[in-house]
C-alpha positions in Angstrom: 0.0 0.0 -0.1 2.9 2.3 0.9 4.6 1.6 -2.4 1.4 2.1 -4.3 1.0 5.6 -2.8 4.7 6.4 -3.5 4.2 5.4 -7.1 1.1 7.4 -7.4 2.9 10.5 -6.0 5.7 10.0 -8.4 3.3 9.7 -11.2 1.6 12.9 -10.2 4.9 14.6 -10.0 5.9 13.6 -13.5 2.4 14.6 -14.8 2.8 18.1 -13.0 6.3 18.5 -14.7 4.9 17.5 -18.1 1.9 20.0 -17.7 4.3 22.8 -16.7 6.8 22.1 -19.5 4.0 22.2 -22.2 2.3 25.2 -20.7 -1.1 23.6 -21.3 -4.2 25.1 -19.7 -6.5 22.3 -18.2 -10.3 22.3 -18.1 -13.2 20.0 -17.1 -16.8 20.0 -17.9 -19.6 17.8 -16.5 -23.4 18.3 -15.8 -23.0 18.7 -12.0 -20.0 21.1 -11.8 -20.2 22.9 -15.0 -16.9 24.3 -16.5 -13.9 24.6 -14.3 -10.2 25.4 -15.4 -6.9 26.0 -14.0 -4.8 29.3 -13.6 -3.0 28.6 -16.7 -6.3 28.7 -18.6 -7.1 32.0 -17.0 -3.6 33.3 -18.3 -4.2 32.0 -21.7 -7.6 33.3 -22.2 -7.5 36.4 -20.0 -10.8 35.3 -18.3 -10.9 34.5 -14.7 -14.4 32.8 -14.9 -14.5 29.5 -17.0 -16.5 29.8 -20.2 -18.8 26.8 -21.5 -18.3 26.0 -25.3 -20.9 28.4 -26.5 -19.4 31.2 -24.5 -16.0 30.3 -25.7 -17.1 30.6 -29.3 -19.2 33.8 -28.9 -16.8 35.7 -26.4 -13.3 34.3 -27.2 -13.0 32.9 -30.7 -11.9 35.2 -33.5 -14.9 35.8 -35.7 -13.0 34.4 -38.8 -12.5 31.2 -37.0 -16.0 30.6 -35.5 -17.2 28.4 -38.2 -14.2 26.0 -38.2 -14.4 25.9 -34.4 -18.2 25.0 -34.4 -17.5 22.1 -36.8 -14.6 20.9 -34.8 -16.5 20.6 -31.5 -19.3 18.6 -32.7 -18.9 15.5 -30.7 -19.4 12.0 -32.1 -19.1 9.9 -28.9 -16.7 8.9 -26.2 -12.9 9.2 -27.0 -10.1 11.5 -27.5 -10.7 14.7 -29.5 -8.4 17.4 -31.0 -10.1 20.6 -32.1 -9.2 22.9 -34.7 -6.3 25.3 -34.0 -7.8 28.8 -33.9 -7.4 32.4 -32.7 -8.8 33.7 -29.6 -9.4 37.4 -28.9 -8.6 38.1 -25.4 -10.4 40.9 -23.3 -7.3 43.0 -23.6 -7.3 42.9 -27.3 -4.4 40.4 -27.7 -4.7 37.6 -30.2 -3.5 34.2 -29.4 -3.4 30.9 -31.3 -4.7 27.9 -29.3 -5.1 24.1 -29.9 -7.8 22.3 -27.8 -7.4 18.7 -26.9 -9.5 16.6 -24.7 -11.4 13.5 -23.7 -15.1 12.9 -23.8 -16.8 10.3 -21.5 -20.3 8.9 -22.0 -22.8 6.6 -20.2 -24.0 3.2 -21.5 -26.8 5.1 -23.5 -24.0 7.3 -25.3 -24.9 10.5 -23.5 -22.0 12.7 -22.7 -21.4 12.7 -19.0 -18.1 14.7 -18.9 -15.2 16.2 -20.8 -11.6 16.8 -19.7 -9.0 18.6 -21.6 -6.6 21.3 -22.2 -5.8 24.3 -24.4 -2.4 24.6 -25.8 -1.0 28.2 -26.5 0.6 27.7 -30.0 1.0 31.5 -30.7 4.8 31.3 -30.9 4.7 28.4 -33.1 2.3 30.1 -35.5 4.4 33.3 -35.5 7.5 31.2 -36.5 5.5 29.4 -39.2 4.5 32.9 -40.6 8.1 34.1 -40.6 9.1 30.9 -42.4 6.5 31.6 -45.0 7.7 35.2 -45.4 11.3 34.0 -45.8 10.4 31.4 -48.3 8.4 34.1 -50.3 11.3 36.3 -50.2 13.7 33.5 -51.4 11.2 32.9 -54.3 11.2 36.4 -55.2 15.0 36.7 -55.0 15.4 33.6 -57.1 13.0 34.9 -59.7 14.6 38.3 -59.8 18.0 36.9 -60.2 16.8 34.7 -63.1 15.2 37.6 -64.8 18.2 39.8 -64.3 20.6 37.2 -65.7 18.5 36.7 -68.8 18.0 40.5 -69.3 21.7 41.1 -68.9 22.5 38.5 -71.6 20.1 40.4 -74.0 21.8 43.7 -73.1 25.3 42.2 -73.7 24.2 41.6 -77.3 22.4 45.1 -77.7 25.0 47.4 -76.2 28.0 46.4 -78.3 25.8 46.4 -81.5 24.7 50.0 -80.8 28.2 51.1 -80.0 29.4 49.7 -83.4 26.5 51.6 -85.1 27.0 54.7 -83.5 30.0 56.0 -85.6 28.4 54.9 -89.0 24.9 56.2 -88.8 24.0 59.4 -90.6 24.0 62.5 -88.3 20.4 62.7 -88.8 19.9 59.4 -87.0 22.6 59.9 -84.4 20.2 61.0 -81.7 18.2 57.9 -81.9 21.2 55.7 -81.5 22.4 57.8 -78.5 19.0 57.4 -77.0 19.1 53.6 -77.5 22.5 53.4 -76.0 21.5 55.5 -73.0 18.4 53.3 -72.5 20.4 50.1 -72.8 23.0 51.4 -70.2 20.1 52.4 -67.9 18.8 48.8 -68.3 22.2 47.5 -67.3 22.1 49.5 -64.3 18.7 48.3 -63.3 20.0 44.8 -63.8 22.8 45.5 -61.3 20.1 46.8 -58.9 18.0 43.8 -59.4 21.1 41.5 -58.7 21.8 43.5 -55.5 18.3 43.0 -54.5 18.3 39.4 -55.2 
């Protein structure tokens, strides 16, 4: 009996360490006690008073994410569920990304008797994902720009020497046209250098 208590305490300690490490907020919901949640849930949501699923959707979920959240929280019986990652709009105006996870228990008739779960704040991960997407876009633009600049430069390397060869042999009446063409080609070469610097 003493060994069992010691093992249970050790298991509780490990669970507490795991919960603290993930930063997950815990909640429970049942017909007798309603919704309860821990201090971490209060910290994530900015609400000291627990909210039921309808209040969560109406008061916390970002308006653009409500439809996805409504679909995700439709329960199909007992078992583990993972809701849709979504944004919440805290009372202080801060937007956070959260991922709900939980477990549903039912009676013999299939009626829901309780739910337990947690909310994981994934705001930092989403920010990093957005930064990565922006970096990938910039890399794509840089590669495209470098390719365009390289091809354009090859064209100019054929045009500029040809214009320079024509310049001394064209009639004086056409000289301004050749000078304008040379000027435009040299300006194009300068733009290519700027594009390559950008790339």
